[in-house]
N, C-alpha and C positions, 0 to 999 in steps of 0.2 A: 785544417781552417778556412783552405782554399774551397774547398767544396761547399762551404756555406754560405758563400758569399751569394749565389744564387738564390738562395731561401725565402729572404725577403721579399726580392722582384715576383718571385713566385707565387707566395702569399698573398701580396697586391692583389695579383692577378684573378686569383681562387675568388678574394672577397670582391672587387670589382662583379666578378662575375651571375656571384652569388647574388652580391645586389641589386644586378640588372635583371636577373630571374625572379627577384621578389617582385620589384616593381613589376615587370610582365602580369604577375600574377592577380596585384591587388590592381588590375586596370581590367577587371571584371572577366578573367578569364578561371578562377577558381569556382569547383563544384559547389552549387547553392539549391537549396530544394525549398520550398513554400508547402504546407500543409495546410486542405483547409477541407473538411467535411460535409457532406450534404446529405439531409436527412428531410424528408418529405416537401422536397423543392426548395428546402432554408441552407443555405450556408452558413457554415460557421467556422471562416479563418480563424487560424493558430495563428496568434499577434507575438506573442514572445512564449518563450520556452519556460515552463511551470505553468501555465495555463489549464485551466479546468474548462470540458465545455460539459454540459448536462442534454443528454439525448435520452430520446424513448428508449423504452425496450422491443424497439423493432430494428429490420434492417438500413444500415446507411452503407455510404461511400468514403473512401479515403480517396483524396484528391491530391499527387504529388507533382506540381509546377518546376520542373528543374532546369537547369542549365549548367552546361559543360559534364555532363557527367551521364554514364548509360545506364544507372542502377542507382537503387534508394536500399537503403539496410533500414530493418524494422523490427525491431523489437518488442514484443507484447508480454507484460506479465500480471499476475497479483502481487506480485513483492515490487517496494517502491526501489527498491535500493540503485538499478541501472538511472531509473527517473530521478530519481537526487542526484547521482553523482553528474548527470546532463542538465540540468536546472543549475547546480553550485557551479556549473564547468568546469568540473573536477575530470577532464579529457583522460589524465594518462591514470587514473583509477577507474576508467571504464571499462569495464572486463566482456559486455556483451554480446559486442562484434569481435571477439576475440576468438570466441567460441569454433572448434571444428565444426560444430554442429548447425550447419542450415537446411532446412526445412526441403526436402524434396515434394514434388508437389503437380498435378496435372496442369499441361498449360494455361496459357490464359486461365486463370484461376476458377477453373471448371467448379470447383465444388461453393464457389463462394464464402470463403472462410478466411479467417486469421488463427493458425496457432497460438494460444498462451501458456506460458512458462510460469513456473511457481518459484524460479531464483534466475540470477544476472548471468551465468553462464549456460543454459540448457539449450540457449539454440537462438535462430533468429532466421529471419525472411531476406533474401538476395535478392529484391524485386528487378527482375533486367526487362530493359523496355526497349533497347537497339539488338537484339540478337536474333538467332534464327526462332522461327516462328514459334516452336515445340517450348523455347526458352522463356518466352515472355510468360512474366508473373501477372500483368494485368489484365482485366478483363479488353479495355480496348484503351490505346496508345493516341494521344491526338499528337501530331507535327507540328512545333509552330514555325521553326526554324532548324537550319544543321544543327545547331547547341541548344536548342531550347524545344523539351516536350511535356505536356502531363500525363503521366497515367491515372489510370482511374481503378480502382480497387472496389470492387461490392464486397459487403460483408454480411451474409445473412446467419451466419453461426461462427461460433470460436467454440475451438477444441482445445480443450484443457488439457496438455499433458500429465499432468499428475496421475489424473485418473482416465486419462483416453477417452473421454467423452466429448461427443459434438453437441453443446448447446447451444439451441435458436437464438437470436437476438429477442425473441419475444418472452423468454424467460429468462431474461438477466438483469431485472428490475433487481435494484438495491446494491449490484456489484461494481465494484470502481475498477479498472483496468488502465494500466499505465504504458505508456508507448514512448518508445524511446527511438527513433530516427536520424537519418544520417544519409547525405548527399555520397555514401561510398567511403567518407574519411569519417572516423572518429571524432576527429578533432571537431567537427561542425554538430557533432549529436545534439540535438534538443529532446525536450522531454512534456509529454502530454499526458492528462490525468483526464478518463471519458468515465464520466459517472450516468449509470445510467437510471433515468427514473420510473 
């Protein structure tokens, strides 16, 4: 019984430390990512998770404005499973970023593409910005401050993994692609639907 008298004070110290840590992250240190799409010099901001953006069947750019993170996770699919879980904030069920399969690709997005899966666990892009040049997965990165940057990734084609075919954006008319993205932590995952006209 004598050994347990220190348990309550230790528990209180632990809870206070956790509370202080939580307050610190709520003061603007959490990773955050804002996505907007650029096509024909028009910006399409993604205001809320679950948005639909109508694009022409032609190349476009994914622009990720980030804070407090060195990477962005991106899952693209013809299947809406991950997208719907992100939109409904069922993050504990979101499996797309738990896969061991991340896409290996040439540096700085030299193929100007994204990989498109046919299910939630097929894989995802881990888009690094603050790494050695060979690991940067954006065409360009604009550094705003020590903790903020914008990564721009051009998409001229999509490679569909179910049949390993690379399809130019000009041939995507009538297709819907579901994007799920996160600033490196699944808890903040968001969903976006791209509809090609």
